[in-house]
Jmol script that loads the backbone (N, CA, C; Angstrom):
load data "model"
ATOM      1  N   MET A   1      27.546   4.351 -23.427  1.00  0.00           N
ATOM      2  CA  MET A   1      27.849   6.050 -22.772  1.00  0.00           C
ATOM      3  C   MET A   1      27.033   6.851 -23.003  1.00  0.00           C
ATOM      4  N   MET A   2      26.415   6.998 -21.314  1.00  0.00           N
ATOM      5  CA  MET A   2      24.803   7.824 -21.422  1.00  0.00           C
ATOM      6  C   MET A   2      25.093   9.069 -21.837  1.00  0.00           C
ATOM      7  N   THR A   3      23.728   9.804 -22.010  1.00  0.00           N
ATOM      8  CA  THR A   3      23.457  11.365 -22.118  1.00  0.00           C
ATOM      9  C   THR A   3      23.125  11.778 -21.394  1.00  0.00           C
ATOM     10  N   ALA A   4      23.152  12.870 -21.360  1.00  0.00           N
ATOM     11  CA  ALA A   4      22.654  13.959 -19.949  1.00  0.00           C
ATOM     12  C   ALA A   4      20.968  13.559 -19.785  1.00  0.00           C
ATOM     13  N   ALA A   5      20.283  13.160 -20.335  1.00  0.00           N
ATOM     14  CA  ALA A   5      18.915  12.432 -20.456  1.00  0.00           C
ATOM     15  C   ALA A   5      18.341  11.087 -20.063  1.00  0.00           C
ATOM     16  N   GLU A   6      19.157  10.775 -19.750  1.00  0.00           N
ATOM     17  CA  GLU A   6      19.680   9.103 -19.181  1.00  0.00           C
ATOM     18  C   GLU A   6      20.196   9.085 -17.573  1.00  0.00           C
ATOM     19  N   ILE A   7      20.407  10.167 -17.670  1.00  0.00           N
ATOM     20  CA  ILE A   7      21.243  10.265 -16.246  1.00  0.00           C
ATOM     21  C   ILE A   7      19.681  10.021 -15.163  1.00  0.00           C
ATOM     22  N   PRO A   8      19.370   9.991 -14.620  1.00  0.00           N
ATOM     23  CA  PRO A   8      18.002   9.730 -13.329  1.00  0.00           C
ATOM     24  C   PRO A   8      18.461  11.330 -12.535  1.00  0.00           C
ATOM     25  N   LEU A   9      17.452  11.456 -12.337  1.00  0.00           N
ATOM     26  CA  LEU A   9      17.235  13.094 -11.482  1.00  0.00           C
ATOM     27  C   LEU A   9      17.892  13.068 -10.203  1.00  0.00           C
ATOM     28  N   GLU A  10      17.782  11.393  -9.593  1.00  0.00           N
ATOM     29  CA  GLU A  10      17.974  11.442  -8.105  1.00  0.00           C
ATOM     30  C   GLU A  10      19.755  11.313  -8.347  1.00  0.00           C
ATOM     31  N   HIS A  11      20.190  10.689  -8.446  1.00  0.00           N
ATOM     32  CA  HIS A  11      21.609  11.038  -9.329  1.00  0.00           C
ATOM     33  C   HIS A  11      21.863  12.290  -9.141  1.00  0.00           C
ATOM     34  N   VAL A  12      21.612  13.193  -9.840  1.00  0.00           N
ATOM     35  CA  VAL A  12      22.242  14.603  -9.940  1.00  0.00           C
ATOM     36  C   VAL A  12      21.724  15.456  -8.536  1.00  0.00           C
ATOM     37  N   LEU A  13      20.316  14.961  -7.795  1.00  0.00           N
ATOM     38  CA  LEU A  13      20.120  15.277  -6.865  1.00  0.00           C
ATOM     39  C   LEU A  13      20.886  14.895  -5.172  1.00  0.00           C
ATOM     40  N   VAL A  14      20.886  13.872  -5.743  1.00  0.00           N
ATOM     41  CA  VAL A  14      22.466  13.762  -4.275  1.00  0.00           C
ATOM     42  C   VAL A  14      24.013  13.993  -4.622  1.00  0.00           C
ATOM     43  N   LEU A  15      24.066  14.573  -5.800  1.00  0.00           N
ATOM     44  CA  LEU A  15      25.621  15.192  -6.151  1.00  0.00           C
ATOM     45  C   LEU A  15      25.163  16.636  -5.557  1.00  0.00           C
ATOM     46  N   ALA A  16      23.850  17.425  -6.044  1.00  0.00           N
ATOM     47  CA  ALA A  16      24.068  18.484  -5.639  1.00  0.00           C
ATOM     48  C   ALA A  16      23.542  18.141  -3.894  1.00  0.00           C
ATOM     49  N   VAL A  17      22.882  17.555  -3.454  1.00  0.00           N
ATOM     50  CA  VAL A  17      23.289  17.312  -1.853  1.00  0.00           C
ATOM     51  C   VAL A  17      24.439  17.335  -1.026  1.00  0.00           C
ATOM     52  N   LEU A  18      25.274  16.985  -2.305  1.00  0.00           N
ATOM     53  CA  LEU A  18      27.122  16.653  -1.180  1.00  0.00           C
ATOM     54  C   LEU A  18      27.309  17.972  -1.791  1.00  0.00           C
ATOM     55  N   LEU A  19      27.363  18.687  -2.797  1.00  0.00           N
ATOM     56  CA  LEU A  19      28.187  19.900  -3.132  1.00  0.00           C
ATOM     57  C   LEU A  19      27.329  20.837  -1.788  1.00  0.00           C
ATOM     58  N   PHE A  20      25.909  21.058  -1.344  1.00  0.00           N
ATOM     59  CA  PHE A  20      25.562  21.686  -0.480  1.00  0.00           C
ATOM     60  C   PHE A  20      26.413  21.392   0.825  1.00  0.00           C
ATOM     61  N   LEU A  21      25.950  19.875   1.033  1.00  0.00           N
ATOM     62  CA  LEU A  21      26.478  20.272   2.410  1.00  0.00           C
ATOM     63  C   LEU A  21      28.450  20.620   2.632  1.00  0.00           C
ATOM     64  N   ILE A  22      29.468  19.798   1.469  1.00  0.00           N
ATOM     65  CA  ILE A  22      30.744  20.071   1.639  1.00  0.00           C
ATOM     66  C   ILE A  22      30.453  22.302   1.736  1.00  0.00           C
ATOM     67  N   GLY A  23      29.902  22.615   0.665  1.00  0.00           N
ATOM     68  CA  GLY A  23      29.797  24.137   0.729  1.00  0.00           C
ATOM     69  C   GLY A  23      29.612  25.123   2.806  1.00  0.00           C
ATOM     70  N   LEU A  24      27.897  24.270   2.720  1.00  0.00           N
ATOM     71  CA  LEU A  24      28.007  24.622   4.076  1.00  0.00           C
ATOM     72  C   LEU A  24      28.775  24.180   5.401  1.00  0.00           C
ATOM     73  N   THR A  25      29.218  23.009   5.266  1.00  0.00           N
ATOM     74  CA  THR A  25      30.785  22.485   6.142  1.00  0.00           C
ATOM     75  C   THR A  25      31.650  24.045   6.172  1.00  0.00           C
ATOM     76  N   GLY A  26      32.077  24.227   5.174  1.00  0.00           N
ATOM     77  CA  GLY A  26      32.558  25.426   4.820  1.00  0.00           C
ATOM     78  C   GLY A  26      32.801  26.518   5.438  1.00  0.00           C
ATOM     79  N   VAL A  27      31.231  26.606   5.133  1.00  0.00           N
ATOM     80  CA  VAL A  27      30.617  28.384   6.026  1.00  0.00           C
ATOM     81  C   VAL A  27      30.664  28.216   7.315  1.00  0.00           C
ATOM     82  N   LEU A  28      30.472  26.584   7.900  1.00  0.00           N
ATOM     83  CA  LEU A  28      30.709  26.963   9.437  1.00  0.00           C
ATOM     84  C   LEU A  28      31.432  26.742  10.066  1.00  0.00           C
ATOM     85  N   VAL A  29      32.873  26.159   9.355  1.00  0.00           N
ATOM     86  CA  VAL A  29      34.072  25.790   9.527  1.00  0.00           C
ATOM     87  C   VAL A  29      35.227  27.304   9.691  1.00  0.00           C
ATOM     88  N   ARG A  30      35.735  27.114   8.214  1.00  0.00           N
ATOM     89  CA  ARG A  30      36.368  28.583   8.163  1.00  0.00           C
ATOM     90  C   ARG A  30      35.984  29.905   8.592  1.00  0.00           C
ATOM     91  N   ARG A  31      36.660  30.355   9.126  1.00  0.00           N
ATOM     92  CA  ARG A  31      36.930  31.459   9.857  1.00  0.00           C
ATOM     93  C   ARG A  31      37.719  32.559   8.744  1.00  0.00           C
ATOM     94  N   ASN A  32      37.963  32.374   7.761  1.00  0.00           N
ATOM     95  CA  ASN A  32      38.817  32.767   6.304  1.00  0.00           C
ATOM     96  C   ASN A  32      37.840  33.606   5.491  1.00  0.00           C
ATOM     97  N   VAL A  33      37.492  35.193   5.186  1.00  0.00           N
ATOM     98  CA  VAL A  33      36.183  35.936   4.376  1.00  0.00           C
ATOM     99  C   VAL A  33      36.732  35.176   3.043  1.00  0.00           C
ATOM    100  N   ILE A  34      37.736  35.214   2.686  1.00  0.00           N
ATOM    101  CA  ILE A  34      37.764  34.070   1.008  1.00  0.00           C
ATOM    102  C   ILE A  34      37.139  32.968   1.148  1.00  0.00           C
ATOM    103  N   PHE A  35      37.360  31.610   2.154  1.00  0.00           N
ATOM    104  CA  PHE A  35      36.947  30.524   2.127  1.00  0.00           C
ATOM    105  C   PHE A  35      35.333  30.849   2.489  1.00  0.00           C
ATOM    106  N   LEU A  36      35.380  31.717   3.365  1.00  0.00           N
ATOM    107  CA  LEU A  36      33.765  31.964   3.340  1.00  0.00           C
ATOM    108  C   LEU A  36      33.188  32.184   2.049  1.00  0.00           C
ATOM    109  N   LEU A  37      33.431  32.934   1.651  1.00  0.00           N
ATOM    110  CA  LEU A  37      32.751  33.345   0.434  1.00  0.00           C
ATOM    111  C   LEU A  37      32.626  32.365  -1.052  1.00  0.00           C
ATOM    112  N   MET A  38      34.034  31.778  -1.304  1.00  0.00           N
ATOM    113  CA  MET A  38      33.481  30.539  -1.812  1.00  0.00           C
ATOM    114  C   MET A  38      33.098  29.075  -1.521  1.00  0.00           C
ATOM    115  N   SER A  39      32.500  28.505  -0.448  1.00  0.00           N
ATOM    116  CA  SER A  39      32.069  28.085   0.231  1.00  0.00           C
ATOM    117  C   SER A  39      30.235  28.553   0.275  1.00  0.00           C
ATOM    118  N   LEU A  40      29.715  29.719   0.135  1.00  0.00           N
ATOM    119  CA  LEU A  40      28.498  30.611  -0.458  1.00  0.00           C
ATOM    120  C   LEU A  40      28.047  30.162  -1.493  1.00  0.00           C
ATOM    121  N   GLU A  41      29.702  30.024  -2.627  1.00  0.00           N
ATOM    122  CA  GLU A  41      29.260  29.772  -3.815  1.00  0.00           C
ATOM    123  C   GLU A  41      29.442  27.968  -4.552  1.00  0.00           C
ATOM    124  N   ILE A  42      29.604  27.173  -3.514  1.00  0.00           N
ATOM    125  CA  ILE A  42      29.712  25.864  -3.776  1.00  0.00           C
ATOM    126  C   ILE A  42      28.002  25.505  -3.357  1.00  0.00           C
ATOM    127  N   MET A  43      27.835  26.324  -2.607  1.00  0.00           N
ATOM    128  CA  MET A  43      26.119  26.367  -2.282  1.00  0.00           C
ATOM    129  C   MET A  43      25.059  26.555  -3.032  1.00  0.00           C
ATOM    130  N   MET A  44      25.542  28.075  -4.222  1.00  0.00           N
ATOM    131  CA  MET A  44      24.365  28.344  -4.931  1.00  0.00           C
ATOM    132  C   MET A  44      24.501  27.269  -6.122  1.00  0.00           C
ATOM    133  N   ASN A  45      25.786  27.058  -6.802  1.00  0.00           N
ATOM    134  CA  ASN A  45      26.304  26.494  -7.805  1.00  0.00           C
ATOM    135  C   ASN A  45      25.005  24.882  -7.427  1.00  0.00           C
ATOM    136  N   ALA A  46      25.042  24.369  -6.153  1.00  0.00           N
ATOM    137  CA  ALA A  46      24.390  23.389  -6.195  1.00  0.00           C
ATOM    138  C   ALA A  46      23.008  23.791  -6.312  1.00  0.00           C
ATOM    139  N   CYS A  47      22.579  24.572  -5.360  1.00  0.00           N
ATOM    140  CA  CYS A  47      21.133  24.876  -5.693  1.00  0.00           C
ATOM    141  C   CYS A  47      20.581  25.157  -7.411  1.00  0.00           C
ATOM    142  N   GLY A  48      21.706  25.505  -8.450  1.00  0.00           N
ATOM    143  CA  GLY A  48      21.546  25.575  -9.532  1.00  0.00           C
ATOM    144  C   GLY A  48      21.582  24.112 -10.497  1.00  0.00           C
ATOM    145  N   LEU A  49      22.559  23.173  -9.836  1.00  0.00           N
ATOM    146  CA  LEU A  49      22.443  22.486 -10.553  1.00  0.00           C
ATOM    147  C   LEU A  49      21.221  21.228 -10.261  1.00  0.00           C
ATOM    148  N   ALA A  50      20.350  21.881  -8.831  1.00  0.00           N
ATOM    149  CA  ALA A  50      19.024  20.870  -8.692  1.00  0.00           C
ATOM    150  C   ALA A  50      17.602  21.784  -9.750  1.00  0.00           C
ATOM    151  N   PHE A  51      18.451  23.019  -9.817  1.00  0.00           N
ATOM    152  CA  PHE A  51      17.211  23.965 -10.487  1.00  0.00           C
ATOM    153  C   PHE A  51      17.847  23.325 -12.061  1.00  0.00           C
ATOM    154  N   VAL A  52      18.569  23.302 -12.505  1.00  0.00           N
ATOM    155  CA  VAL A  52      18.545  22.957 -13.955  1.00  0.00           C
ATOM    156  C   VAL A  52      18.095  21.169 -14.081  1.00  0.00           C
ATOM    157  N   ALA A  53      18.389  20.531 -13.042  1.00  0.00           N
ATOM    158  CA  ALA A  53      17.874  19.057 -13.444  1.00  0.00           C
ATOM    159  C   ALA A  53      16.598  19.039 -13.317  1.00  0.00           C
ATOM    160  N   ALA A  54      16.030  19.427 -12.557  1.00  0.00           N
ATOM    161  CA  ALA A  54      14.384  19.724 -12.489  1.00  0.00           C
ATOM    162  C   ALA A  54      13.682  20.035 -13.873  1.00  0.00           C
ATOM    163  N   GLY A  55      14.218  20.965 -13.782  1.00  0.00           N
ATOM    164  CA  GLY A  55      13.953  21.630 -15.639  1.00  0.00           C
ATOM    165  C   GLY A  55      14.216  20.559 -16.733  1.00  0.00           C
ATOM    166  N   ALA A  56      15.203  20.009 -16.436  1.00  0.00           N
ATOM    167  CA  ALA A  56      15.256  18.797 -17.715  1.00  0.00           C
ATOM    168  C   ALA A  56      14.728  17.526 -18.099  1.00  0.00           C
ATOM    169  N   ARG A  57      14.384  17.678 -16.545  1.00  0.00           N
ATOM    170  CA  ARG A  57      13.692  15.840 -16.350  1.00  0.00           C
ATOM    171  C   ARG A  57      12.170  16.512 -16.480  1.00  0.00           C
ATOM    172  N   TRP A  58      11.794  17.668 -16.350  1.00  0.00           N
ATOM    173  CA  TRP A  58      10.149  17.681 -16.787  1.00  0.00           C
ATOM    174  C   TRP A  58       9.698  19.113 -17.910  1.00  0.00           C
ATOM    175  N   ALA A  59      11.346  18.626 -19.054  1.00  0.00           N
ATOM    176  CA  ALA A  59      11.335  19.188 -20.050  1.00  0.00           C
ATOM    177  C   ALA A  59      10.646  20.886 -20.050  1.00  0.00           C
ATOM    178  N   ASP A  60      11.182  22.007 -18.939  1.00  0.00           N
ATOM    179  CA  ASP A  60      10.498  23.166 -18.859  1.00  0.00           C
ATOM    180  C   ASP A  60      12.218  24.172 -18.346  1.00  0.00           C
ATOM    181  N   PRO A  61      12.113  25.206 -18.785  1.00  0.00           N
ATOM    182  CA  PRO A  61      13.267  26.179 -18.961  1.00  0.00           C
ATOM    183  C   PRO A  61      12.754  26.470 -17.755  1.00  0.00           C
ATOM    184  N   ASP A  62      11.696  26.726 -16.966  1.00  0.00           N
ATOM    185  CA  ASP A  62      12.473  27.252 -15.766  1.00  0.00           C
ATOM    186  C   ASP A  62      13.698  27.192 -14.443  1.00  0.00           C
ATOM    187  N   GLY A  63      14.110  25.982 -14.769  1.00  0.00           N
ATOM    188  CA  GLY A  63      15.354  25.850 -14.013  1.00  0.00           C
ATOM    189  C   GLY A  63      16.478  26.473 -14.765  1.00  0.00           C
ATOM    190  N   GLN A  64      16.371  26.498 -15.924  1.00  0.00           N
ATOM    191  CA  GLN A  64      17.482  27.397 -16.054  1.00  0.00           C
ATOM    192  C   GLN A  64      17.092  29.134 -16.022  1.00  0.00           C
ATOM    193  N   ILE A  65      16.091  29.358 -16.092  1.00  0.00           N
ATOM    194  CA  ILE A  65      16.353  30.616 -15.492  1.00  0.00           C
ATOM    195  C   ILE A  65      16.277  31.053 -14.449  1.00  0.00           C
ATOM    196  N   MET A  66      15.983  29.782 -13.611  1.00  0.00           N
ATOM    197  CA  MET A  66      16.812  30.417 -12.181  1.00  0.00           C
ATOM    198  C   MET A  66      17.447  29.742 -11.791  1.00  0.00           C
ATOM    199  N   TYR A  67      18.823  29.248 -13.147  1.00  0.00           N
ATOM    200  CA  TYR A  67      20.060  29.275 -12.423  1.00  0.00           C
ATOM    201  C   TYR A  67      20.362  30.535 -12.961  1.00  0.00           C
ATOM    202  N   MET A  68      19.634  31.483 -14.412  1.00  0.00           N
ATOM    203  CA  MET A  68      20.707  32.509 -14.175  1.00  0.00           C
ATOM    204  C   MET A  68      20.266  33.466 -13.142  1.00  0.00           C
ATOM    205  N   LEU A  69      18.820  33.554 -12.409  1.00  0.00           N
ATOM    206  CA  LEU A  69      18.742  34.501 -11.301  1.00  0.00           C
ATOM    207  C   LEU A  69      20.225  33.971 -10.273  1.00  0.00           C
ATOM    208  N   VAL A  70      20.749  32.190 -10.295  1.00  0.00           N
ATOM    209  CA  VAL A  70      21.134  32.167  -9.195  1.00  0.00           C
ATOM    210  C   VAL A  70      22.756  32.900  -9.367  1.00  0.00           C
ATOM    211  N   LEU A  71      22.948  32.637 -10.852  1.00  0.00           N
ATOM    212  CA  LEU A  71      24.348  33.205 -11.851  1.00  0.00           C
ATOM    213  C   LEU A  71      24.769  34.647 -11.204  1.00  0.00           C
ATOM    214  N   SER A  72      23.891  35.629 -11.525  1.00  0.00           N
ATOM    215  CA  SER A  72      23.747  36.764 -10.881  1.00  0.00           C
ATOM    216  C   SER A  72      23.378  37.263  -9.242  1.00  0.00           C
ATOM    217  N   LEU A  73      23.253  36.758  -8.666  1.00  0.00           N
ATOM    218  CA  LEU A  73      22.893  36.736  -7.343  1.00  0.00           C
ATOM    219  C   LEU A  73      25.108  36.347  -6.884  1.00  0.00           C
ATOM    220  N   ALA A  74      24.968  36.044  -7.618  1.00  0.00           N
ATOM    221  CA  ALA A  74      26.835  35.084  -7.698  1.00  0.00           C
ATOM    222  C   ALA A  74      27.866  36.028  -7.611  1.00  0.00           C
ATOM    223  N   ALA A  75      26.721  36.737  -8.196  1.00  0.00           N
ATOM    224  CA  ALA A  75      28.029  38.030  -9.332  1.00  0.00           C
ATOM    225  C   ALA A  75      27.899  38.979  -8.424  1.00  0.00           C
ATOM    226  N   ALA A  76      26.848  39.145  -7.373  1.00  0.00           N
ATOM    227  CA  ALA A  76      26.672  40.764  -6.584  1.00  0.00           C
ATOM    228  C   ALA A  76      27.015  40.037  -5.602  1.00  0.00           C
ATOM    229  N   GLU A  77      27.303  39.044  -5.301  1.00  0.00           N
ATOM    230  CA  GLU A  77      27.878  38.429  -3.961  1.00  0.00           C
ATOM    231  C   GLU A  77      29.388  38.470  -4.116  1.00  0.00           C
ATOM    232  N   VAL A  78      29.770  38.460  -5.136  1.00  0.00           N
ATOM    233  CA  VAL A  78      31.429  38.586  -5.761  1.00  0.00           C
ATOM    234  C   VAL A  78      31.518  39.872  -5.249  1.00  0.00           C
ATOM    235  N   ALA A  79      30.789  41.105  -6.091  1.00  0.00           N
ATOM    236  CA  ALA A  79      31.320  42.148  -6.140  1.00  0.00           C
ATOM    237  C   ALA A  79      31.004  42.879  -4.273  1.00  0.00           C
ATOM    238  N   VAL A  80      29.996  42.438  -3.301  1.00  0.00           N
ATOM    239  CA  VAL A  80      30.218  43.213  -2.420  1.00  0.00           C
ATOM    240  C   VAL A  80      31.544  42.061  -1.494  1.00  0.00           C
ATOM    241  N   GLY A  81      31.678  41.270  -1.872  1.00  0.00           N
ATOM    242  CA  GLY A  81      32.753  40.039  -1.041  1.00  0.00           C
ATOM    243  C   GLY A  81      33.638  40.626  -0.632  1.00  0.00           C
ATOM    244  N   LEU A  82      34.152  41.032  -2.137  1.00  0.00           N
ATOM    245  CA  LEU A  82      35.245  41.955  -2.503  1.00  0.00           C
ATOM    246  C   LEU A  82      35.723  43.091  -1.734  1.00  0.00           C
ATOM    247  N   GLY A  83      34.356  44.295  -1.830  1.00  0.00           N
ATOM    248  CA  GLY A  83      34.958  45.130  -0.879  1.00  0.00           C
ATOM    249  C   GLY A  83      35.176  44.909   0.672  1.00  0.00           C
ATOM    250  N   LEU A  84      34.081  44.016   0.945  1.00  0.00           N
ATOM    251  CA  LEU A  84      34.705  43.672   1.765  1.00  0.00           C
ATOM    252  C   LEU A  84      35.803  42.867   2.200  1.00  0.00           C
ATOM    253  N   VAL A  85      36.463  42.319   1.606  1.00  0.00           N
ATOM    254  CA  VAL A  85      37.808  41.842   1.811  1.00  0.00           C
ATOM    255  C   VAL A  85      38.744  43.073   1.404  1.00  0.00           C
ATOM    256  N   LEU A  86      38.324  44.197   1.120  1.00  0.00           N
ATOM    257  CA  LEU A  86      39.511  45.117   0.870  1.00  0.00           C
ATOM    258  C   LEU A  86      39.800  45.592   1.772  1.00  0.00           C
ATOM    259  N   GLN A  87      38.513  46.199   2.305  1.00  0.00           N
ATOM    260  CA  GLN A  87      38.314  46.880   3.972  1.00  0.00           C
ATOM    261  C   GLN A  87      38.760  45.679   4.551  1.00  0.00           C
ATOM    262  N   LEU A  88      38.553  45.226   4.826  1.00  0.00           N
ATOM    263  CA  LEU A  88      39.112  44.009   6.293  1.00  0.00           C
ATOM    264  C   LEU A  88      40.474  44.260   6.047  1.00  0.00           C
ATOM    265  N   GLU A  89      41.468  43.817   5.030  1.00  0.00           N
ATOM    266  CA  GLU A  89      42.424  43.907   4.171  1.00  0.00           C
ATOM    267  C   GLU A  89      42.811  46.053   4.911  1.00  0.00           C
ATOM    268  N   ARG A  90      42.350  45.833   4.325  1.00  0.00           N
ATOM    269  CA  ARG A  90      43.365  47.746   4.888  1.00  0.00           C
ATOM    270  C   ARG A  90      43.277  47.974   5.855  1.00  0.00           C
ATOM    271  N   ARG A  91      41.871  47.724   6.965  1.00  0.00           N
ATOM    272  CA  ARG A  91      41.741  48.088   8.166  1.00  0.00           C
ATOM    273  C   ARG A  91      42.643  47.256   8.975  1.00  0.00           C
ATOM    274  N   MET A  92      42.210  45.481   8.998  1.00  0.00           N
ATOM    275  CA  MET A  92      42.575  45.190   9.842  1.00  0.00           C
ATOM    276  C   MET A  92      44.213  43.852  10.016  1.00  0.00           C
ATOM    277  N   ARG A  93      44.293  44.347   8.347  1.00  0.00           N
ATOM    278  CA  ARG A  93      45.498  43.423   8.286  1.00  0.00           C
ATOM    279  C   ARG A  93      45.435  42.207   7.658  1.00  0.00           C
ATOM    280  N   HIS A  94      44.436  42.033   7.919  1.00  0.00           N
ATOM    281  CA  HIS A  94      43.659  39.831   7.926  1.00  0.00           C
ATOM    282  C   HIS A  94      42.568  40.088   7.358  1.00  0.00           C
ATOM    283  N   LEU A  95      42.223  38.301   7.538  1.00  0.00           N
ATOM    284  CA  LEU A  95      40.911  38.145   6.726  1.00  0.00           C
ATOM    285  C   LEU A  95      40.252  37.047   7.411  1.00  0.00           C
ATOM    286  N   ASP A  96      40.506  37.445   8.751  1.00  0.00           N
ATOM    287  CA  ASP A  96      39.580  36.805   9.613  1.00  0.00           C
ATOM    288  C   ASP A  96      37.807  37.793  10.178  1.00  0.00           C
ATOM    289  N   ILE A  97      37.102  36.654   9.852  1.00  0.00           N
ATOM    290  CA  ILE A  97      35.454  36.990   9.942  1.00  0.00           C
ATOM    291  C   ILE A  97      35.084  37.883  10.889  1.00  0.00           C
ATOM    292  N   ASP A  98      36.099  37.355  12.108  1.00  0.00           N
ATOM    293  CA  ASP A  98      35.660  37.821  13.882  1.00  0.00           C
ATOM    294  C   ASP A  98      36.056  39.111  13.874  1.00  0.00           C
ATOM    295  N   ALA A  99      37.146  39.151  12.970  1.00  0.00           N
ATOM    296  CA  ALA A  99      37.402  41.269  12.944  1.00  0.00           C
ATOM    297  C   ALA A  99      36.537  41.931  12.099  1.00  0.00           C
ATOM    298  N   ALA A 100      35.362  41.202  10.905  1.00  0.00           N
ATOM    299  CA  ALA A 100      34.276  42.194  10.939  1.00  0.00           C
ATOM    300  C   ALA A 100      33.292  42.690  11.834  1.00  0.00           C
ATOM    301  N   SER A 101      33.173  41.968  12.424  1.00  0.00           N
ATOM    302  CA  SER A 101      32.422  42.793  14.071  1.00  0.00           C
ATOM    303  C   SER A 101      33.344  44.438  14.488  1.00  0.00           C
ATOM    304  N   GLU A 102      33.745  44.491  14.394  1.00  0.00           N
ATOM    305  CA  GLU A 102      34.925  45.175  14.284  1.00  0.00           C
ATOM    306  C   GLU A 102      34.356  46.722  13.552  1.00  0.00           C
ATOM    307  N   LEU A 103      34.548  46.718  12.632  1.00  0.00           N
ATOM    308  CA  LEU A 103      34.156  47.741  11.451  1.00  0.00           C
ATOM    309  C   LEU A 103      32.887  48.428  11.623  1.00  0.00           C
ATOM    310  N   SER A 104      33.134  49.208  12.189  1.00  0.00           N
ATOM    311  CA  SER A 104      31.249  50.129  12.740  1.00  0.00           C
ATOM    312  C   SER A 104      31.338  51.381  11.937  1.00  0.00           C
ATOM    313  N   GLY A 105      30.505  51.606  11.199  1.00  0.00           N
ATOM    314  CA  GLY A 105      30.645  53.394  11.024  1.00  0.00           C
ATOM    315  C   GLY A 105      32.189  54.193  11.183  1.00  0.00           C
TER     316      GLY A 105
END
end "model"
wireframe off; spacefill off
backbone 0.3
color backbone group
């Protein structure tokens, strides 16, 4: 059985790229705000995975520190996204991202 130290960096980076592409596809294809936010979360987690894998490869804690920054960014995104979702639902009665351009001051 392989431990985490034996998994090649290339395999982890390929997984991170695949996750990032799945998230990017979701951002480009979906028009629902909730799916858009989930796709952004997938993309940020893919970046965090790449940071942690690179940090583990070179035995440096910088990758884990960067992942903590990615987690704090994700928490801020959830807070702002929830506010946007609530405003869209209250004003427009749907969560279509194209309707967000109609929200003005």
